[in-house]
C-alpha positions, 0 to 999 in steps of 0.5 A: 500500500502506498504510504500516503494512502495508508496515512489517509486511511488512518487519518479518517479512522482516527477522526472517526473516533471523534465524530460518530458516523464520520466513517460511513464504511471501511472494508480495507486492511483490518490491521489499520482499523485495529491500530486506530481503535487501539490508540488513545483518541488523538488530539484533533489539532494533531490530526489537522497537522497530519492532514497538512503533512500528507497534503504537502507530500502528495505532489511529489509522490509516485501516485497517478495525477487522478489519485493525487487530485482525489486524495488532495480534495479528501484530505483538505476536507478532513483537515477542516473536520479536525479543526471543527472538532478542535473548536475552530469557529466557522460560518456555515457557508465556509464549512460547506465549501471546505467539506464539499467544494460547493457554494451555497446561498439563499433560494428566493422564496418566490421559487418555492411559491411557484412550486406550491402553486403546482402542488396545489394544482396536482392536489386540488381540494379544500383546506390548507395546502399542507393538510392536503399534502399530508393527506396525499402522503397518508393515501400513498403510505406503505404500512410498516407491517408490509414495508419489508416485503414491498421493499424486497419486491421492488429491490428484486426488480431494480436489481435485475434492471441494474445488472442488465444495464451496469453489471453487478458482481455475481456474489453481491447482495443486500439485506434489509431490516426494519427499525423504529424511531430512526432519524432517517428514512433508510441507511446503507452500510456497505460491508465490503465483499459486495455486501450491504445491509440497509436499515429501513425506518418503519415510518419511511413508507409514508414519505413521498415516493418511498418506493422505489426512491429508497431502494434506488437510492440505497441499493440499485443503482445507488449506494450499494451498486456504486460501492460494488463497482468501485470495489471491483474496479478501483480497489481489486482491479486497480489497487486504489485502497483509498476507496476502501473508506467512505467519509461523510464530510468530504467531496466524495460524499457530496457526489455519492449522495447526488448520484443516489438522489438521481438513481431513480432517473437511471433505473427504472427511469421515467414512468417509475411511478406506474412501474412501482404501483404495479409491483406494490399492487402485487403486495396488496398496497395501492398507490397513485403511481403517476401522481406520486412521481409528479409529486416527488419531482415537485418536492425535490424543488423544495429541498433547498429550503433546508439550506436556507434554514441552516443559513438562517440558524448559523450565519444570519442570527436566527433562532430555532423557532424561526427556522422551524417556521420557515421549514413548515412554511416552504417545505409544507412539513408537519410540526414533528417532521420540521422539528426533527429537521431543525434538530439535525440542522442545529447539530454542530457536527452534522449541520452541513450534511443536508447540503449533500442531498440538495446541492449534490443532487443539483450538481449531478443532475446538471452533469447528467443533462450535459451529455451528448444530445443522443446519449442516454442518462444510464450511459452517463450514470455508468461513469458516476458508478465506476469513476471517483469524480469530484464536484470540481470535475462535474462542474467542469463537465457542465461548463464545457457543455455551456461554452461549447459552440453551437 
C-alpha cells in the first residue's frame, strides 16, 4: 500500500473516533482499523497537522495525477473536520465549501411559491395546502407491517434492471431490516465483499415516493451498486485502497449522495411511478403511481429550503423557532417532521450534511443533462458508478457543455 494512502486511511479512522458516523464504511486492511481503535483518541489539532503533512507530500509522490487530485480534495476536507472538532469557529457557508467544494446561498422564496402553486394544482381540494399534502402522503403510505416485503419486491426488480444495464458482481447482495424511531428514512452500510445491509425506518413508507426512491437510492443503482463497482474496479482491479473508506464530510460524499438522489432517473427511469404501483399492487398496497412521481419531482424543488434554514440558524442570527417556521412554511412539513429537521440542522457536527442531498443532487443532475444530445442518462450514470469524480470535475463537465459552440 502506498504510504500516503495508508496515512489517509488512518487519518479518517482516527477522526472517526471523534465524530460518530464520520466513517460511513471501511472494508480495507483490518490491521489499520485495529491500530486506530487501539490508540488513545488523538488530539484533533494533531490530526489537522497530519492532514497538512500528507497534503504537502502528495505532489511529489509516485501516485497517478487522478489519485493525487482525489486524495488532495479528501484530505483538505478532513483537515477542516479536525479543526471543527478542535473548536475552530466557522460560518456555515465556509464549512460547506471546505467539506464539499460547493457554494451555497439563499433560494428566493418566490421559487418555492411557484412550486406550491403546482402542488396545489396536482392536489386540488379544500383546506390548507399542507393538510392536503399530508393527506396525499397518508393515501400513498406503505404500512410498516408490509414495508419489508414491498421493499424486497421492488429491490428484486431494480436489481435485475441494474445488472442488465451496469453489471453487478455475481456474489453481491443486500439485506434489509426494519427499525423504529430512526432519524432517517433508510441507511446503507456497505460491508465490503459486495455486501450491504440497509436499515429501513418503519415510518419511511409514508414519505413521498418511498418506493422505489429508497431502494434506488440505497441499493440499485445507488449506494450499494456504486460501492460494488468501485470495489471491483478501483480497489481489486486497480489497487486504489483509498476507496476502501467512505467519509461523510468530504467531496466524495457530496457526489455519492447526488448520484443516489438521481438513481431513480437511471433505473427504472421515467414512468417509475406506474412501474412501482404495479409491483406494490402485487403486495396488496395501492398507490397513485403517476401522481406520486409528479409529486416527488415537485418536492425535490423544495429541498433547498433546508439550506436556507441552516443559513438562517448559523450565519444570519436566527433562532430555532424561526427556522422551524420557515421549514413548515416552504417545505409544507408537519410540526414533528420540521422539528426533527431543525434538530439535525442545529447539530454542530452534522449541520452541513443536508447540503449533500440538495446541492449534490443539483450538481449531478446538471452533469447528467450535459451529455451528448443522443446519449442516454444510464450511459452517463455508468461513469458516476465506476469513476471517483469530484464536484470540481462535474462542474467542469457542465461548463464545457455551456461554452461549447453551437
